[in-house]
Residue, then its C-alpha position, 0 to 999 in steps of 0.5 A: m474496581s479500583r482507580n489503577r486498575r481503571i487506569f490500566i484498561v484505558v491505557f490498554i484500549v488505547f494502545t491496543a486501538i493505535v496498534a490496530l490502527l497502524a497495522i491497518d494503515m500499514a496494510s493497506r499501503t502494501t502489496a499482498p505477493w500474489n497481487k506483484r504480477r498485475e503490479v508490474e502489469r500497470a507500471l509497464p504497459t503491454a499492448r494488446d497482442g503482447t508485444a512491449v509498448d515503446t514508452m519513450a515515443t510518448d516523451t516530448l522532450l526528446e523531440p527537437 
């Protein structure tokens, strides 16, 4: 195997590994479309009976 071919193979493997790691990192930071509803439920809490919870009531900065 020639020196140029060996360098090409090493660079190709390193490049492919970097791209794969970036893809895995981006995938772990995003939410799948079928999980969007659960994300909204976590951001906007509701009571067990389905009514909305008043989030302003727990804000202590608004109390005198």
